[in-house]
C-alpha positions as CSV (number, residue, x, y, z in Angstrom):
1,M,-82.7,71.6,-61.3
2,A,-82.9,75.1,-61.5
3,D,-85.0,78.1,-60.1
4,L,-87.7,79.9,-61.8
5,K,-88.0,83.7,-60.4
6,I,-91.8,84.5,-61.2
7,T,-92.4,88.4,-61.1
8,Q,-96.3,89.5,-61.0
9,A,-96.5,92.0,-63.7
10,K,-100.3,92.6,-63.8
11,S,-103.1,92.5,-61.7
12,G,-105.2,89.4,-61.9
13,V,-108.4,91.5,-61.0
14,G,-111.2,91.0,-63.8
15,G,-109.3,87.6,-64.4
16,K,-111.2,84.3,-64.1
17,Q,-111.3,82.7,-61.1
18,N,-108.6,79.7,-61.4
19,Q,-106.0,82.4,-62.9
20,K,-106.8,84.5,-59.0
21,D,-106.1,81.5,-57.3
22,T,-103.3,80.6,-59.3
23,L,-101.2,83.5,-58.2
24,R,-102.1,82.9,-54.6
25,T,-101.1,79.2,-54.9
26,L,-97.3,80.6,-56.3
27,G,-97.4,82.9,-53.2
28,L,-98.0,86.3,-55.2
29,K,-100.3,88.7,-53.6
30,R,-99.6,92.3,-55.9
31,I,-98.1,93.9,-59.0
32,G,-94.1,93.9,-58.4
33,A,-93.8,90.5,-55.8
34,S,-91.7,88.0,-56.6
35,V,-91.3,84.5,-55.6
36,V,-88.4,82.0,-56.3
37,R,-89.6,78.3,-57.2
38,Q,-88.2,75.1,-57.9
39,D,-88.4,74.4,-61.8
40,T,-91.2,71.2,-61.5
41,P,-93.9,70.5,-64.0
42,E,-95.9,71.7,-61.3
43,V,-94.8,75.5,-61.4
44,R,-94.7,75.5,-65.0
45,G,-98.6,74.4,-65.8
46,M,-99.3,77.1,-63.2
47,I,-96.9,79.8,-64.5
48,R,-99.1,78.6,-68.0
49,A,-102.2,79.3,-66.6
50,V,-101.1,83.1,-65.7
51,A,-98.3,83.8,-68.2
52,H,-99.7,87.2,-69.4
53,L,-99.9,88.0,-65.4
54,V,-96.4,87.2,-64.7
55,T,-92.9,87.3,-66.1
56,V,-90.5,84.4,-65.5
57,E,-86.8,84.6,-65.1
58,E,-84.3,81.3,-64.7
59,V,-81.9,81.5,-61.1
60,K,-79.1,79.5,-61.4
């Protein structure tokens, strides 16, 4: 299974509480921060919830 590199591109300030919680659950704390997560349906769902705040790259 591939890994995904998720980078926070925009701030969660002013967003809905569930979007802020999703960023924290993914492990993102500030703009420019990146995390690597396994490509699972759960992670894909979290990315979809905050797609306008993050960028996603596939890591091999």
